N, C-alpha and C positions, 0 to 999 in steps of 0.2 A: 554292470559295468559300464555300458553304454549310456546307463540312465545318468549316471554320475558324472560321463565325461561331458555328457549334456549340458548337465546343471552347470557345468565350472562356466560350461563356452557360452550359455545364454545366461549368467549370473542370478539364475534361479533356485529354488529347493528341486531337488530329485523327484520330493512328489508333485511338484508342479512340471516338471519336465515330462514327467511319465504322464500326465494328462494329457499332455498334446504333440508329440515330439514329433511326427513329420513337419506341421506346421511353423512349428518355434523354431527346428531346427532350420529350415529352409531362411525363417524370416531372418533369423541372426547371421546366418550365410548373406542374404540381402542387405543388412546393416553393414558389414563387414564390406562388402564390394562397393557399394553405392554410399554408404552413409558417415563411415567412421573418420573420412577424410576432413571433413566439415566439423561432424559432431561427437570426435574422440571415440578410440577404439575402446577404451570402459563408459561412453553416453556421458562425460562427463562435462563435454563442450569445447568447441575450439573457436573457429571463424565461425559456428553456429553454435546457437543454445543448448544448456546442455537437456537431454532426455530422458530424463529420469522420473517416477512417478510422481516424486515430491513436486519436481519442476513443473509437471504438466497436470497437476491435481485440480487446477480450475479450469482446466478447458477438455471439453467433453470431447468422447472418442468420434463423434463427427467431423466435429472441426479438425483433429488431428486428419483423419483420412482425406477431409479436402485438400488441408496444404499439402499430405503428400501429394495427392492428385494432379491439384490444379496452381502447387509453387505458391509463392507469399510476392505479390507484387511490391515492388521496391526494395527487393532486399536477392540474396543471391539463391535465397532456395528456390529451385527449378520445378517444372511440373513434371512426376514421372507416370503420367497416364499413359503413355506411350512405352514405356518403360517395363511399369509393373501390372497383372493384371488383376482385377479386382479382387480376390482371393487373396493374391499377394499381400494387396495392402491393406486387408483385412486384418492379417498374419500380421505384418509392421505393428499395425497398431495393439493389437494384444502384445505384441514382445515388450511396447516400448514402455508398456503398460505394468510390465513385470519387476518387482522390486529385484534388487540384486541378493543373490545369497548373503555374500559380505558387504557390510555397509560399507560406501567410500569416503575416503578419510580428506580430508582436506588440514595439512599442517601449516606452521608456519614459516616452514619453507617453502611453501604451496604460494600460500599468499604473498612472501618476497618475490618468490619467482613471477607472480602475475604482474608486479607494480608497472606503471608505463609512466613517465613525465612527460609531456605532450605539448608543455609551453611553458618558455621562459619568464614566470611573474615577473620578474627584475629587469626585464624590457619591454612591458606593458604597461599603457599609461595607468593612472590610478585612478583617472575620472572617466564617468558613460562616455564611450565615444558614437553614439547613436541617437543624442537630442532627443529623447525621449524623458520622462519622468521616472527616474526609477524607482521610485518607492511606489508607482504605480504600473509596474511591469507583471503581464501574467505568465508565468510557465503552463505549457498545455501540453500534456500528454495524449498523444494520439495511438491508442490501442493495438488497432487495426492494422499498420503497418510500420508499428514501433519508432516511431520517429518524436521527436519536439520541438515545440515550436515557442519562439518569444515572441508575446505580446503587446503592442503599445496599447495600455490601458486609458489612453487618451482619443487616440484614432482609431484605435481596433482594427489594426493592421499589424498584419506577420513582420517583425523585424529580422529572424533568422530561424530556419528550421534544419534539423539535423536528425543524424540515425540516433536509436538509443539502441542500449543492450536489449534481449530479449523480455519482455514482462517488465517493466518499469513499473514498483508496487509500493504502497506504503507511503506515499506521498513525497512531494522532494522539499528537501530544509533546507533554511535558508542561514548565513551567516549574520551576525546580530546585525552589520552596516548594511545588508541588502546586496552585498556585491555577487556574493558568491553562492551558489545552489549546488544541492547536493542531491543524488541520484542514486536510488537502490535499486536493481534488477533482479528477477525471482531466481535468476540463479546467481545471484551473488555478485555481481559486478557492482561497485560502486564507483562514481564517477563525482567529477569537481569540475563546475563550468562557469566562467567568469561572467557576466551578465553584464560589467561595463563595457568588454571586447568582445564581448560575443563570439567567445573561444572556448572549448574544451582544454583544461591543462592539467590534468592526471587521471589514471585511472587504477584499478587495483583489485581483484576477485578474493573478495572478506569470506566466501563460503561458497556453498554448493547450493544453498537452497537458503533463503534472506526474507525474511518476514517483513523490515522496516530499519530504520536510522535514525537516528536524533544528534541534534548540536547543540552542544553546549553554550549558553547564553555567553560566555564570555568571548565566544567564538576559538578557544582553542581545541575541541576535541570533536571527534563524531565517535559515535556508539553505535553499532550494528550490531541487531539481534539477527541468531540464527535459527532455522529448525534443522540443519545439515549441516556441519554438525552442529550438535546442540551446545551453542557458547555464545559468547558477547566475545566483539572485537572493537578495541580502542586504538583509533586512527587519531592521526595529528590532522586537525584540521585545515592547516595553510597549506599540506601537501600532500595528504592520505598515505603519509609510509605510518608503517607499523609502530604501535607504540608496546600494545599487550593484548594477548586472548584470555578469556578467562572460559574455563569450563563451567556450564551450566550446572551445578550439582548441590542437590539440595540436600542440608541437614543430616538426614537419612542415608546419604549416599546415593540415593535414587536419581538418575542424569535424568536432565530435562530439556524439552525443546524451549524456543523465546516464544511465547505469544505476543510480545510486545514490546517497546522501548520508546519512552516519550522524556522531553527534557519539562523540569519542573523550574522554572528561571527563579523565584523567589528562594526557592530552597538551596540552588546552588547543584543541585544534582539531578540524577538522572533516576528514572522509575522503571523498573523492569518486571514486565508481566509472567511467571513459567508457565507452562502449558501442563507440565507431568506434577508438578512438586506442587505443595499447597505452600507454597511464598511469593512475597514481594520483594523485590530487592531495590534498595537504594544505593546508588554511588554517587557520593560526593566527589564534585570538581574544583575544589574549593581550593586555593591556595596550591601544593605542590601534591597532587592528590595522588596515591596507591591504588584506587580505586577497589579495593578492597568490599564486598557487600554488606551492607547492615541488613539483616535478612529480619522479616517482619512477617510472623505468622499468619495466613489467610485462612477463612473457610472453608473454600473450596479451592479448585484449581482454578485459574484464570484464562477466558480468553478474552478480554475485553475490557477496556476500561475507559474512564474519564474523570477528571480533577473538577473540586469545589474551586469559583473562579478564585480562592486566596491560596489553594493548592496546599491547602491544611490537611484537605480530603481524599478520597481517593474512592471513584463508586467503580464497583467490578462485577463481571458476571463471569458464568460458564456457560458454554453452549448447552451443556448436560442439566443445569439448574433450570429448575423454575424461580426466577427471581434473581435478586444480585444482594451485593452485601457494600456495606461500608467501612472504609479500613480509616480510622486516625493515623497519618502519616508522622506527628509528633509522638503519638504513645504508643505504636503499633499494635495497637489494639483494634478487633473487629468492633465497630459502634453498634450496628444495627442490622439488619434484613431490610432490601427494601423490596415490594409487591409488585414486583414485573412479571408476567404474564410470556410463553413464548420463548422466543430470541432476541431480545433488545440489542442493537446496534449501539451502543453509549459511546464508541470514539468517534460515530459520526454522530452522537448528537448536540444540542447546543442550548446555551441556557440565556438570558435575559431578565429584565427586571420586569413585576408585575405588581402594582399597587404598593410600590415601594420594597420589595422583595425578592431575591431570586428566585428562579424558580429553573427545573433543568426538562429538555423533553427530550426522547430518544424514540424514531422509529424501529421497527421491530421484523427481524427478519422472514419471521414466520407466521407474522399474525398482522391484518390489516388493521391496524390501530397507533396512534402516537400515545404513549406514556409521559403525562407531566407530573412533576414533583418538584414538592416545596423542599428547598434545600435549609430550611432553618428544621423543620419537622419528620422530613424523609417521608411523609405521609405524601399518599397518591392522590393528585386533586383533580384529575381529569385523564380517562380513555376518550381519546379522541377518534373515531371510525374512518377508516380513510377505506380506497377503493381495492386496496389490497397491501400487502408488504411489501416495507419500503427500506432503501440501503443510507440515502445522505438525507440529512437536514442541515439545511444552512439559514443565517439571517447574519443582519449586522444592525449596528447601534441605532443607525438613521434610517431603518426601516420598520412600517409597522406589522410585516409581516416575516413569518417563520416559513421557508421552502422546504418542501418534502416530497419525495418521488415515490411511486408505489411500482418500483422496480421488478421486482418478482410475482407480480399479480397479471393476469391478462390485458389491465387496463395500464401496461406500463407508458403507453403513450402520454398519460395525462399526471398533471404535477398540480399539486395542493397549494395554497396560499394561505396560512392559518394566524387568522389576527390574535397578537401576542397579550392582547390586553382580553378580547373576550373568551380566546379560546374555540373558536369555532371559525370553519372552513370557511374564508369569504371568497374566497375564487378557486374554480380548479381550469387550469388551459391544460389544451391540447395542441402545444407545437407545432408536433408535424404528425399527423393521424397516424397510427398503425408503425409507427420507428419510437421506441425507449427514448423516454426522458429522463436525464438524471444528472444532478450535482450541479448545484449554482454555487458559485463564488462573486463575490460584490467589487466593485473597482473600492480602493480605497477608502474613497467618501461615503460610497454608500449610495451614488444618486445612478449607478448602471450595477446590472448582473448580468453575468454571461453563464448560459445554459447550454450541456450538452445535449445532442441528439446520438445514441450509442447507436450507430450504424456506418459499415463500413461506407455508404454515401450518406457520411452525417454531415453535424453542423457545429457549429459555435453562434446560438442566437445570442443576441444584445437586447436588453430589454432596458426602457426606462423604469428604475424602481418604484416611482411615486405613481406614475401613469397606465402602467404596463403597457406601453405600446411598444412594438417590437424597433427595434432603432437599425440594428443589421442582423444580416446572416452571413458568416463564412464558411465554407465547405472545409471538412474536415473528415478525416478516416476513422470512425469511430474514438471520438476523443473522450476519454474516460474522464478526467481531471484535471483543474484550471487551478492554479494557483498565483496568490495578489501577494506581489513583494511586502506592501507595508502590513497588510492584515495579517500575515503570517509575524514578522518580524516583531511585530507591538502584542503578537497574541489576543489579537482583537476579539472582542465580543462577536460572538457569531460565527465563528469559523472554525472548522476544526485546529487542532493544535498539535 
């Protein structure tokens, strides 16, 4: 009986509770005494982020331990080094990574109850109030202390900086006119920010663990894809009010998490990849949409995907599969397999024209190589060896190079510049030796680019894209990504979509 009661207290199974009764029991008591006022009695979040395994999945136990012990700068998270012993901190780390016995739920009423309107748009100017080119602004995510910077892409100066929710993820998305930007945090918070007035407009919690969001090209709808609960949430893009929730249940009745959602502008639709059923969904936003999914059978479960330049084909892959598949979105048929080794990161791939024909290049999370594919034949053109597995790859129509990192390798302070015509590595830069270099984004005209140094004492480094000379270094706290308004709303060649 004690084990069952403890399992309920801890939110774990009876077997798990029996394996470490004293430590976990004590950790649960510590949590309720010191943590639940900010993080919620059921670990669903409050003033602080949700502390569920799904929310913490990308954070290593040592980092969780460090935050408990040392606190987090520029946040309400205080240091507990003088409150908890090392053994107590270790027990808390273990406790926070235990899954609840009963999966937490997040209903329409919960979504509606979380909603807040923070500014009256009708009273705000409809033109930019900052003097910078609104199409050449950058939105920069500082992951180290969970802040967002709005950067002038001409002067490379920060116009505004504000706190974000925990672990903004999936890349901010923009309204088609570039005025608004939408953020999704790992623990489900969706935020609407006005780039003309540099002001937060509205927020809502659409789920407990969110993958990413997409915005329709007509500027009316936001689609949010969730891991927990497994569903899609449609929001009104004008104010983030709830429109509809759609459980992601396969044709065979299997419930699924959402791997990714993207906008397909030429198709007037959203494309959704499901993680636990072999289906791709297309949701039209044309006319007066009902957002009923068109189900497209897939050859495998899908973790990651990208589009052909005309958005007629989907390049998709599973983390467990060797290779990928091409799905024709018009016919709904799997066209062919793609010979890709390891774990290609298609969502971060890029395409360009080589000898007049489109090619697609993707980094690889598990192997030190770049795979280059012919869009017409789907044949592998070349595998380019790199110093290690990579995560991000970017280019611009006006750049002769594709920039790629080696994020997961021992040489993660290096950046390769691949000549887009010869498919050879033309340069290897080490912007800040010993610190991870990753994620490039170009200015709208492609003349300059911004590169991130992923460290708490990191920086944005501005380069001339032709001469490769460093122009400026802006200190930042682990700037994980930056996104140029003009490139994003124009779905420009070379950037992520």
